[in-house]
Backbone as XML, in Angstrom:
<?xml version="1.0"?>
<chain id="A" units="angstrom">
  <residue number="1" name="UNK">
    <atom name="N" x="-23.169" y="-40.299" z="50.011"/>
    <atom name="CA" x="-21.429" y="-40.208" z="50.006"/>
    <atom name="C" x="-20.677" y="-39.065" z="50.044"/>
  </residue>
  <residue number="2" name="UNK">
    <atom name="N" x="-19.792" y="-39.259" z="50.644"/>
    <atom name="CA" x="-19.101" y="-37.886" z="50.817"/>
    <atom name="C" x="-18.378" y="-37.413" z="49.374"/>
  </residue>
  <residue number="3" name="UNK">
    <atom name="N" x="-17.817" y="-36.384" z="49.102"/>
    <atom name="CA" x="-16.900" y="-35.901" z="48.431"/>
    <atom name="C" x="-15.773" y="-36.233" z="48.426"/>
  </residue>
  <residue number="4" name="UNK">
    <atom name="N" x="-14.728" y="-36.511" z="47.651"/>
    <atom name="CA" x="-13.744" y="-36.840" z="47.800"/>
    <atom name="C" x="-12.744" y="-35.652" z="46.838"/>
  </residue>
  <residue number="5" name="UNK">
    <atom name="N" x="-11.659" y="-35.084" z="47.958"/>
    <atom name="CA" x="-10.785" y="-34.440" z="47.080"/>
    <atom name="C" x="-9.485" y="-34.484" z="47.454"/>
  </residue>
  <residue number="6" name="UNK">
    <atom name="N" x="-8.289" y="-34.622" z="46.350"/>
    <atom name="CA" x="-7.255" y="-35.085" z="46.662"/>
    <atom name="C" x="-6.610" y="-33.885" z="45.935"/>
  </residue>
  <residue number="7" name="UNK">
    <atom name="N" x="-5.538" y="-33.223" z="47.105"/>
    <atom name="CA" x="-4.209" y="-32.815" z="46.544"/>
    <atom name="C" x="-3.247" y="-33.443" z="46.063"/>
  </residue>
  <residue number="8" name="UNK">
    <atom name="N" x="-2.582" y="-33.072" z="44.944"/>
    <atom name="CA" x="-1.808" y="-34.142" z="44.491"/>
    <atom name="C" x="-0.671" y="-33.231" z="43.505"/>
  </residue>
  <residue number="9" name="UNK">
    <atom name="N" x="0.331" y="-34.309" z="42.907"/>
    <atom name="CA" x="1.424" y="-33.775" z="42.247"/>
    <atom name="C" x="1.601" y="-34.674" z="40.914"/>
  </residue>
  <residue number="10" name="UNK">
    <atom name="N" x="1.649" y="-34.267" z="40.142"/>
    <atom name="CA" x="1.954" y="-35.035" z="38.757"/>
    <atom name="C" x="3.068" y="-35.923" z="38.787"/>
  </residue>
  <residue number="11" name="UNK">
    <atom name="N" x="4.089" y="-36.081" z="39.801"/>
    <atom name="CA" x="5.489" y="-36.490" z="40.128"/>
    <atom name="C" x="5.331" y="-37.409" z="40.939"/>
  </residue>
  <residue number="12" name="UNK">
    <atom name="N" x="4.306" y="-37.265" z="41.485"/>
    <atom name="CA" x="3.881" y="-38.087" z="42.935"/>
    <atom name="C" x="3.494" y="-39.682" z="42.857"/>
  </residue>
  <residue number="13" name="UNK">
    <atom name="N" x="4.110" y="-40.826" z="43.206"/>
    <atom name="CA" x="3.688" y="-42.047" z="42.851"/>
    <atom name="C" x="2.661" y="-42.381" z="44.053"/>
  </residue>
  <residue number="14" name="UNK">
    <atom name="N" x="2.802" y="-41.802" z="45.055"/>
    <atom name="CA" x="1.787" y="-42.069" z="45.941"/>
    <atom name="C" x="0.489" y="-41.646" z="45.714"/>
  </residue>
  <residue number="15" name="UNK">
    <atom name="N" x="0.378" y="-40.517" z="45.249"/>
    <atom name="CA" x="-0.801" y="-39.385" z="44.699"/>
    <atom name="C" x="-1.295" y="-40.448" z="43.403"/>
  </residue>
  <residue number="16" name="UNK">
    <atom name="N" x="-0.624" y="-41.004" z="42.683"/>
    <atom name="CA" x="-0.922" y="-42.005" z="41.851"/>
    <atom name="C" x="-1.604" y="-43.465" z="42.434"/>
  </residue>
  <residue number="17" name="UNK">
    <atom name="N" x="-1.278" y="-43.771" z="43.398"/>
    <atom name="CA" x="-1.535" y="-44.968" z="43.896"/>
    <atom name="C" x="-2.887" y="-44.993" z="44.664"/>
  </residue>
  <residue number="18" name="UNK">
    <atom name="N" x="-3.235" y="-43.677" z="45.302"/>
    <atom name="CA" x="-4.282" y="-42.857" z="45.986"/>
    <atom name="C" x="-5.513" y="-42.996" z="45.031"/>
  </residue>
  <residue number="19" name="UNK">
    <atom name="N" x="-5.083" y="-42.382" z="43.539"/>
    <atom name="CA" x="-6.145" y="-41.938" z="42.812"/>
    <atom name="C" x="-6.575" y="-43.201" z="42.067"/>
  </residue>
  <residue number="20" name="UNK">
    <atom name="N" x="-5.766" y="-44.379" z="42.041"/>
    <atom name="CA" x="-5.854" y="-45.894" z="41.404"/>
    <atom name="C" x="-6.928" y="-46.605" z="42.473"/>
  </residue>
  <residue number="21" name="UNK">
    <atom name="N" x="-6.554" y="-46.285" z="43.906"/>
    <atom name="CA" x="-7.758" y="-46.815" z="44.731"/>
    <atom name="C" x="-9.271" y="-46.409" z="44.458"/>
  </residue>
  <residue number="22" name="UNK">
    <atom name="N" x="-9.396" y="-45.001" z="44.211"/>
    <atom name="CA" x="-10.385" y="-44.514" z="43.541"/>
    <atom name="C" x="-10.754" y="-45.060" z="42.818"/>
  </residue>
  <residue number="23" name="UNK">
    <atom name="N" x="-10.128" y="-45.084" z="41.530"/>
    <atom name="CA" x="-10.428" y="-45.586" z="40.129"/>
    <atom name="C" x="-11.030" y="-46.679" z="40.332"/>
  </residue>
  <residue number="24" name="UNK">
    <atom name="N" x="-10.420" y="-47.674" z="40.891"/>
    <atom name="CA" x="-10.408" y="-49.161" z="41.056"/>
    <atom name="C" x="-11.786" y="-49.377" z="41.507"/>
  </residue>
  <residue number="25" name="UNK">
    <atom name="N" x="-12.720" y="-48.339" z="42.320"/>
    <atom name="CA" x="-13.768" y="-48.416" z="42.981"/>
    <atom name="C" x="-14.973" y="-47.456" z="42.423"/>
  </residue>
  <residue number="26" name="UNK">
    <atom name="N" x="-14.688" y="-47.349" z="41.240"/>
    <atom name="CA" x="-15.468" y="-46.497" z="40.756"/>
    <atom name="C" x="-15.764" y="-45.080" z="41.230"/>
  </residue>
  <residue number="27" name="UNK">
    <atom name="N" x="-15.089" y="-44.765" z="42.107"/>
    <atom name="CA" x="-15.369" y="-43.620" z="42.715"/>
    <atom name="C" x="-14.912" y="-42.380" z="42.395"/>
  </residue>
  <residue number="28" name="UNK">
    <atom name="N" x="-15.745" y="-41.332" z="42.439"/>
    <atom name="CA" x="-15.443" y="-40.105" z="41.559"/>
    <atom name="C" x="-14.512" y="-39.181" z="42.971"/>
  </residue>
  <residue number="29" name="UNK">
    <atom name="N" x="-13.434" y="-38.384" z="42.037"/>
    <atom name="CA" x="-13.095" y="-37.752" z="43.103"/>
    <atom name="C" x="-12.503" y="-36.415" z="42.492"/>
  </residue>
  <residue number="30" name="UNK">
    <atom name="N" x="-12.289" y="-35.286" z="43.327"/>
    <atom name="CA" x="-11.560" y="-33.901" z="42.669"/>
    <atom name="C" x="-10.010" y="-33.652" z="43.185"/>
  </residue>
  <residue number="31" name="UNK">
    <atom name="N" x="-9.528" y="-33.799" z="42.150"/>
    <atom name="CA" x="-8.088" y="-33.617" z="42.020"/>
    <atom name="C" x="-7.715" y="-31.959" z="41.836"/>
  </residue>
  <residue number="32" name="UNK">
    <atom name="N" x="-6.629" y="-31.267" z="42.906"/>
    <atom name="CA" x="-6.215" y="-30.229" z="42.796"/>
    <atom name="C" x="-4.632" y="-30.557" z="42.651"/>
  </residue>
  <residue number="33" name="UNK">
    <atom name="N" x="-4.190" y="-30.174" z="41.435"/>
    <atom name="CA" x="-2.627" y="-30.217" z="41.178"/>
    <atom name="C" x="-2.059" y="-29.222" z="41.791"/>
  </residue>
  <residue number="34" name="UNK">
    <atom name="N" x="-0.920" y="-29.461" z="42.543"/>
    <atom name="CA" x="-0.268" y="-28.348" z="43.179"/>
    <atom name="C" x="1.243" y="-28.060" z="42.790"/>
  </residue>
  <residue number="35" name="UNK">
    <atom name="N" x="1.228" y="-28.558" z="41.532"/>
    <atom name="CA" x="2.677" y="-28.480" z="41.041"/>
    <atom name="C" x="2.498" y="-26.749" z="40.393"/>
  </residue>
  <residue number="36" name="UNK">
    <atom name="N" x="3.978" y="-26.331" z="40.685"/>
    <atom name="CA" x="3.793" y="-25.002" z="40.208"/>
    <atom name="C" x="2.724" y="-23.795" z="40.655"/>
  </residue>
  <residue number="37" name="UNK">
    <atom name="N" x="2.588" y="-24.063" z="41.399"/>
    <atom name="CA" x="1.443" y="-23.296" z="42.001"/>
    <atom name="C" x="1.243" y="-22.687" z="43.431"/>
  </residue>
  <residue number="38" name="UNK">
    <atom name="N" x="2.151" y="-22.016" z="43.911"/>
    <atom name="CA" x="2.464" y="-21.914" z="45.260"/>
    <atom name="C" x="0.933" y="-21.479" z="46.231"/>
  </residue>
  <residue number="39" name="UNK">
    <atom name="N" x="0.082" y="-20.974" z="45.337"/>
    <atom name="CA" x="-1.479" y="-20.633" z="46.159"/>
    <atom name="C" x="-2.146" y="-21.862" z="46.370"/>
  </residue>
  <residue number="40" name="UNK">
    <atom name="N" x="-2.125" y="-22.553" z="45.434"/>
    <atom name="CA" x="-2.563" y="-24.030" z="45.877"/>
    <atom name="C" x="-1.961" y="-24.655" z="46.912"/>
  </residue>
  <residue number="41" name="UNK">
    <atom name="N" x="-0.609" y="-24.793" z="47.092"/>
    <atom name="CA" x="0.402" y="-25.236" z="47.848"/>
    <atom name="C" x="0.021" y="-24.796" z="49.496"/>
  </residue>
  <residue number="42" name="UNK">
    <atom name="N" x="-0.146" y="-23.455" z="49.402"/>
    <atom name="CA" x="-0.584" y="-22.656" z="50.552"/>
    <atom name="C" x="-1.746" y="-23.204" z="51.104"/>
  </residue>
  <residue number="43" name="UNK">
    <atom name="N" x="-2.878" y="-23.033" z="50.137"/>
    <atom name="CA" x="-3.969" y="-23.441" z="50.437"/>
    <atom name="C" x="-4.175" y="-24.861" z="51.134"/>
  </residue>
  <residue number="44" name="UNK">
    <atom name="N" x="-3.345" y="-25.952" z="50.411"/>
    <atom name="CA" x="-3.390" y="-27.239" z="51.380"/>
    <atom name="C" x="-2.888" y="-27.243" z="52.304"/>
  </residue>
  <residue number="45" name="UNK">
    <atom name="N" x="-1.724" y="-26.597" z="52.550"/>
    <atom name="CA" x="-1.212" y="-26.471" z="53.956"/>
    <atom name="C" x="-1.908" y="-25.865" z="54.842"/>
  </residue>
  <residue number="46" name="UNK">
    <atom name="N" x="-2.897" y="-24.645" z="54.437"/>
    <atom name="CA" x="-3.518" y="-24.365" z="55.578"/>
    <atom name="C" x="-4.939" y="-25.147" z="56.181"/>
  </residue>
  <residue number="47" name="UNK">
    <atom name="N" x="-5.289" y="-25.942" z="54.963"/>
    <atom name="CA" x="-5.905" y="-26.650" z="55.244"/>
    <atom name="C" x="-5.812" y="-28.202" z="56.014"/>
  </residue>
  <residue number="48" name="UNK">
    <atom name="N" x="-4.486" y="-28.361" z="56.080"/>
    <atom name="CA" x="-4.092" y="-29.652" z="56.745"/>
    <atom name="C" x="-3.059" y="-29.698" z="57.486"/>
  </residue>
  <residue number="49" name="UNK">
    <atom name="N" x="-3.480" y="-28.069" z="58.417"/>
    <atom name="CA" x="-2.544" y="-27.396" z="59.644"/>
    <atom name="C" x="-1.036" y="-27.560" z="59.466"/>
  </residue>
  <residue number="50" name="UNK">
    <atom name="N" x="-0.766" y="-27.334" z="58.336"/>
    <atom name="CA" x="0.779" y="-27.350" z="57.759"/>
    <atom name="C" x="1.474" y="-28.397" z="57.395"/>
  </residue>
  <residue number="51" name="UNK">
    <atom name="N" x="0.950" y="-29.384" z="56.623"/>
    <atom name="CA" x="1.324" y="-30.623" z="55.963"/>
    <atom name="C" x="1.776" y="-30.263" z="54.642"/>
  </residue>
  <residue number="52" name="UNK">
    <atom name="N" x="2.828" y="-30.398" z="54.222"/>
    <atom name="CA" x="3.702" y="-30.164" z="53.111"/>
    <atom name="C" x="3.732" y="-31.069" z="51.901"/>
  </residue>
  <residue number="53" name="UNK">
    <atom name="N" x="3.309" y="-32.714" z="52.106"/>
    <atom name="CA" x="3.533" y="-33.808" z="51.443"/>
    <atom name="C" x="2.109" y="-33.973" z="50.978"/>
  </residue>
  <residue number="54" name="UNK">
    <atom name="N" x="2.160" y="-34.532" z="49.726"/>
    <atom name="CA" x="1.110" y="-34.903" z="49.090"/>
    <atom name="C" x="1.274" y="-36.419" z="48.507"/>
  </residue>
  <residue number="55" name="UNK">
    <atom name="N" x="0.217" y="-37.243" z="48.564"/>
    <atom name="CA" x="-1.150" y="-36.352" z="48.428"/>
    <atom name="C" x="-1.792" y="-36.100" z="49.833"/>
  </residue>
  <residue number="56" name="UNK">
    <atom name="N" x="-3.049" y="-35.313" z="49.788"/>
    <atom name="CA" x="-3.684" y="-35.230" z="50.974"/>
    <atom name="C" x="-5.026" y="-35.461" z="50.572"/>
  </residue>
  <residue number="57" name="UNK">
    <atom name="N" x="-5.762" y="-35.990" z="51.414"/>
    <atom name="CA" x="-7.173" y="-36.711" z="50.967"/>
    <atom name="C" x="-8.112" y="-36.097" z="51.824"/>
  </residue>
  <residue number="58" name="UNK">
    <atom name="N" x="-9.291" y="-35.620" z="51.329"/>
    <atom name="CA" x="-10.027" y="-35.081" z="52.264"/>
    <atom name="C" x="-11.462" y="-35.744" z="51.467"/>
  </residue>
  <residue number="59" name="UNK">
    <atom name="N" x="-12.565" y="-36.280" z="52.541"/>
    <atom name="CA" x="-13.814" y="-36.661" z="52.296"/>
    <atom name="C" x="-14.546" y="-35.734" z="52.882"/>
  </residue>
  <residue number="60" name="UNK">
    <atom name="N" x="-15.219" y="-35.114" z="52.437"/>
    <atom name="CA" x="-16.005" y="-33.928" z="52.577"/>
    <atom name="C" x="-15.001" y="-32.487" z="53.402"/>
  </residue>
  <residue number="61" name="UNK">
    <atom name="N" x="-15.040" y="-32.102" z="54.402"/>
    <atom name="CA" x="-14.230" y="-31.479" z="54.800"/>
    <atom name="C" x="-13.471" y="-32.168" z="55.764"/>
  </residue>
  <residue number="62" name="UNK">
    <atom name="N" x="-13.307" y="-33.363" z="55.904"/>
    <atom name="CA" x="-12.529" y="-34.040" z="56.868"/>
    <atom name="C" x="-11.270" y="-34.622" z="56.367"/>
  </residue>
  <residue number="63" name="UNK">
    <atom name="N" x="-10.501" y="-34.048" z="56.872"/>
    <atom name="CA" x="-8.771" y="-34.658" z="56.345"/>
    <atom name="C" x="-8.572" y="-36.065" z="56.514"/>
  </residue>
  <residue number="64" name="UNK">
    <atom name="N" x="-8.589" y="-36.775" z="55.773"/>
    <atom name="CA" x="-8.169" y="-38.258" z="55.675"/>
    <atom name="C" x="-6.582" y="-38.386" z="56.206"/>
  </residue>
  <residue number="65" name="UNK">
    <atom name="N" x="-5.670" y="-37.785" z="55.348"/>
    <atom name="CA" x="-4.221" y="-37.538" z="55.603"/>
    <atom name="C" x="-3.763" y="-37.878" z="54.314"/>
  </residue>
  <residue number="66" name="UNK">
    <atom name="N" x="-2.991" y="-38.770" z="54.155"/>
    <atom name="CA" x="-1.876" y="-39.242" z="53.143"/>
    <atom name="C" x="-2.327" y="-40.360" z="52.472"/>
  </residue>
  <residue number="67" name="UNK">
    <atom name="N" x="-1.438" y="-40.959" z="51.653"/>
    <atom name="CA" x="-1.745" y="-42.435" z="50.970"/>
    <atom name="C" x="-1.589" y="-43.648" z="52.068"/>
  </residue>
  <residue number="68" name="UNK">
    <atom name="N" x="-0.821" y="-43.453" z="52.961"/>
    <atom name="CA" x="-0.595" y="-44.470" z="54.247"/>
    <atom name="C" x="-2.022" y="-44.425" z="54.759"/>
  </residue>
  <residue number="69" name="UNK">
    <atom name="N" x="-2.454" y="-43.243" z="55.135"/>
    <atom name="CA" x="-3.823" y="-43.397" z="56.034"/>
    <atom name="C" x="-4.898" y="-44.094" z="55.209"/>
  </residue>
  <residue number="70" name="UNK">
    <atom name="N" x="-5.158" y="-43.466" z="53.760"/>
    <atom name="CA" x="-6.263" y="-43.976" z="52.936"/>
    <atom name="C" x="-5.996" y="-45.503" z="52.499"/>
  </residue>
  <residue number="71" name="UNK">
    <atom name="N" x="-4.439" y="-46.143" z="52.676"/>
    <atom name="CA" x="-4.185" y="-47.632" z="52.446"/>
    <atom name="C" x="-4.941" y="-48.231" z="53.664"/>
  </residue>
  <residue number="72" name="UNK">
    <atom name="N" x="-4.428" y="-47.886" z="54.868"/>
    <atom name="CA" x="-5.008" y="-48.246" z="56.266"/>
    <atom name="C" x="-6.361" y="-48.629" z="56.119"/>
  </residue>
  <residue number="73" name="UNK">
    <atom name="N" x="-7.461" y="-47.514" z="55.799"/>
    <atom name="CA" x="-8.789" y="-47.336" z="55.714"/>
    <atom name="C" x="-9.473" y="-48.643" z="54.994"/>
  </residue>
  <residue number="74" name="UNK">
    <atom name="N" x="-8.570" y="-48.884" z="53.637"/>
    <atom name="CA" x="-8.978" y="-49.783" z="52.647"/>
    <atom name="C" x="-8.683" y="-51.428" z="53.192"/>
  </residue>
  <residue number="75" name="UNK">
    <atom name="N" x="-7.198" y="-51.622" z="53.888"/>
    <atom name="CA" x="-6.953" y="-52.848" z="54.399"/>
    <atom name="C" x="-7.726" y="-53.207" z="55.732"/>
  </residue>
  <residue number="76" name="UNK">
    <atom name="N" x="-8.265" y="-52.143" z="56.289"/>
    <atom name="CA" x="-9.352" y="-52.456" z="57.586"/>
    <atom name="C" x="-10.771" y="-52.702" z="57.341"/>
  </residue>
  <residue number="77" name="UNK">
    <atom name="N" x="-10.868" y="-52.203" z="56.043"/>
    <atom name="CA" x="-12.231" y="-52.543" z="55.390"/>
    <atom name="C" x="-13.270" y="-51.394" z="55.867"/>
  </residue>
  <residue number="78" name="UNK">
    <atom name="N" x="-12.871" y="-50.168" z="56.028"/>
    <atom name="CA" x="-13.768" y="-49.301" z="56.577"/>
    <atom name="C" x="-13.598" y="-47.635" z="55.662"/>
  </residue>
  <residue number="79" name="UNK">
    <atom name="N" x="-13.015" y="-48.017" z="54.494"/>
    <atom name="CA" x="-13.357" y="-47.051" z="53.491"/>
    <atom name="C" x="-14.460" y="-47.017" z="53.239"/>
  </residue>
  <residue number="80" name="UNK">
    <atom name="N" x="-15.374" y="-47.577" z="52.775"/>
    <atom name="CA" x="-16.796" y="-47.580" z="52.432"/>
    <atom name="C" x="-17.588" y="-46.776" z="53.678"/>
  </residue>
  <residue number="81" name="UNK">
    <atom name="N" x="-17.361" y="-47.150" z="54.804"/>
    <atom name="CA" x="-17.943" y="-46.487" z="55.912"/>
    <atom name="C" x="-17.544" y="-45.096" z="56.134"/>
  </residue>
  <residue number="82" name="UNK">
    <atom name="N" x="-16.392" y="-44.785" z="55.926"/>
    <atom name="CA" x="-15.650" y="-43.732" z="56.199"/>
    <atom name="C" x="-16.303" y="-42.386" z="55.017"/>
  </residue>
  <residue number="83" name="UNK">
    <atom name="N" x="-16.566" y="-43.150" z="54.130"/>
    <atom name="CA" x="-17.321" y="-42.357" z="52.727"/>
    <atom name="C" x="-18.793" y="-42.285" z="52.910"/>
  </residue>
  <residue number="84" name="UNK">
    <atom name="N" x="-19.235" y="-43.036" z="53.874"/>
    <atom name="CA" x="-20.757" y="-43.000" z="54.095"/>
    <atom name="C" x="-21.400" y="-43.820" z="52.918"/>
  </residue>
  <residue number="85" name="UNK">
    <atom name="N" x="-20.818" y="-44.773" z="52.319"/>
    <atom name="CA" x="-21.384" y="-45.739" z="51.452"/>
    <atom name="C" x="-22.083" y="-46.793" z="52.287"/>
  </residue>
  <residue number="86" name="UNK">
    <atom name="N" x="-22.892" y="-47.215" z="52.282"/>
    <atom name="CA" x="-23.621" y="-48.680" z="52.597"/>
    <atom name="C" x="-23.282" y="-49.733" z="52.173"/>
  </residue>
  <residue number="87" name="UNK">
    <atom name="N" x="-22.963" y="-49.887" z="50.986"/>
    <atom name="CA" x="-22.889" y="-51.232" z="50.475"/>
    <atom name="C" x="-21.281" y="-51.444" z="49.889"/>
  </residue>
  <residue number="88" name="UNK">
    <atom name="N" x="-20.912" y="-52.572" z="49.911"/>
    <atom name="CA" x="-19.393" y="-52.841" z="49.488"/>
    <atom name="C" x="-19.343" y="-52.692" z="48.068"/>
  </residue>
  <residue number="89" name="UNK">
    <atom name="N" x="-18.346" y="-51.733" z="47.572"/>
    <atom name="CA" x="-18.497" y="-51.557" z="46.086"/>
    <atom name="C" x="-17.513" y="-52.523" z="45.510"/>
  </residue>
</chain>
């Protein structure tokens, strides 16, 4: 299974919804809170070709995008495939 990394903010409802998708499926993720941390915000922007909104979600080093992109994978039944999981969780 690929590692899940999410750049997020404490005040972002879309970040919370993305994390809930992972939590509901018992998927472990690594969260990087960018609140009040200009270095982490710049790190996120560098890794996402300048995107400034959160969440920004990665599976291993592949940028998935934001919440809408994650939700699209869920709706199409492609989340497990994208994560490299054989069986439906």
